[in-house]
N, C-alpha and C positions, 0 to 999 in steps of 0.2 A: 356710598357705597365706590364710586370712581377714584374717589381719594385715599380710602384707604388700599385701593387695590394697587395705585400708585407707588403710596409710600410700601406697599410692600415689592414691589416691581424693584424698587429703587435699594432698598435693606437687601433682598436678594444679588443688585447688582453689585455693590459693596462689599456683603459676603463673599461671593465671587471674586473679586480684585483680593481683597487680603488670603483667601486659600491661593491665589495663583505667586503671591509677593512669599507666601508662608513656603507655596513647593519651591521658590527659587530659594528660600534660604536654606531648605533641608539640602535643598542638590548642592548648595555651594558649605555648607559647616556642617552637615549629617555626620558623615567619616571622622571628621574631626573629633565630634562631639563625643561619640560613640567612644574614641578612642581614650576621652579626658576621665570619661564615665567607666572605662575598664575598670581603674586602678582605685574609684571607687565605692562600686558595688560589687557584689559579689558571683550574682548569677545572669546570666542570658537576657532573663525573663525581668526580674528589677532592670537592666539597664533597658530595656523596650519600652517598658512602662515610662520609666523616666525622661526618656525620648520622646514618647508621646503626650506627656502629661508638661513638657516643656514644650514644645512647640505649640498646643493647646492653650496656655498660657500667652506666649506670643501670638497667636492668632487673635485670642481674646482683646490683648491689649492693640491688635490692628486694627482690627473692628472698632473700638471705640476709637480709634484716634490717637492712642495715646502711647502709641510705640515708640521708642528711642530712635532718633539717626544711627546709634551705634547698637544695631543690634545684636553682632557679635558676642559685643561686651553681656547685652540682656541675656544673651542665650546661655549663656557661660554659668552668667550669676543664678539664673534662674534654672537652670541644670541643677547647679551644687546646692542650692536651697531645695530642690526636690529631690535629691539624692538622699543629703538629709533627714527629710521628712521618711524619705523608705528605709533607712537603715534605724532609723527610729522605730517605725513600726513593726520593722521583723524582729528589733531586739525585744520589742514587748510584746510579739506573738512567740518567740522563742524562750522568753523568761516565763511566761504564763505555761506553757505548755511543759516545761521542765520542773518544775519545783511547785505546790500549793502555796497560795498566799498566806493561808493561814498558817503555817510554819513558820513563818517571820513577822509576826504579827506585832508580836512583841515586841522586836527591833524597830519599826518604823516607829519614830518619832511622831511628826507631821506628816500633813502633804510638803510641805517645804522641804522634808530631809528627803523624800522619795523623790522629788523635781530634782534637786541639787545630786543626787546620786544617778541617775540614768541621763541628765545632762553633762555629770563627768565619765559617767562609761561612753556616751556618744562622743565627747570630744579624745579621748583616748583612743579611741577607733578611727576619728577622722587623723591623728597623728600619727599612727600604726599606719595606715596605708600609705601617708604621704611620707611617710621614713623611705618605704619602699622607692620614692620614687629619687631618692639621693644619691651621694654615691656612696658605695661601702666603708669609708673609711670616715668619712664625715657623719654616718650613722652610727657606727662603733663611740667618736669621742660623746654624739648627744649623750646614747645610751650611758656608755661610762658615768657622766655626768648628769645626767636624769634619772637613772632609773639605779646605777650602782652609788650613786651617791658622790662618786671617788671627785677630790679639787683637781684643777687644772694640771699641776704639777707631776701630783700620780701618775693621771692618762699620758702624762709625757712621758713619764719614766716606764707604765707599762707597754706601752705601744713603740716605744723606742725612739719618738719625734720630739721635736724641740717644743716648750711651750709656745712659742707664736704661731706653731702648727696648729697646735689646740684649739688656741686663739681663733685662727682663722677659718679652723672647721666648725668650730661652735656658732660663727658668724654665719658660715655660708647656709648650715643647715638653721638658722633659726631667723634668717632671712626669708629660705626659700616655704618655711614653715607660716612667717607670716603674709609672704606674698601670697599662699592660697589659701589657710584658715583667716586671715584676719587679726581680728584682734581676738577673738579665741583663742588665739594660742598663748596670749598671757596671761589669760583667767586659765587656763590650762596651769603654765611653768608656776605662778605664782602660787 
């Protein structure tokens, strides 16, 4: 009996230390994480939920003893993944509320088609959110190329800038999107 209570006491001590470390991480990175999430999530409740779930995941890693040394990087990666999940769940709820599924049953080929559709919508939303974080001139070039399907020369004439400037703006947009979205951007644009 004494061994069990000692083990429980040790676990409580470890959880207390983990909680103290997570509190310190929150103090250090909480506001920065919140600013990061504002451009990715549409409302305050989702942001609060995302922060709570992110720190809970980090706390679990700390309890297990598997939290990486680069806690800031892990925090932001975890927050991005949680934000994607929240967006995905929110869209699924919204779509379910707006249109009865029976209206679209004939147009759905297979579960893979549904997965591709949901994934592409999520990806487009992520790109849309990130485009708000780049310079307006860069955003215009990106949209003219990828949405209006204009070649670089036409964009150059349309905006009154050189072709080289169009190339630089496109490279700037793609670099930003790839930094934030990783390989997902390649899947979207292919």
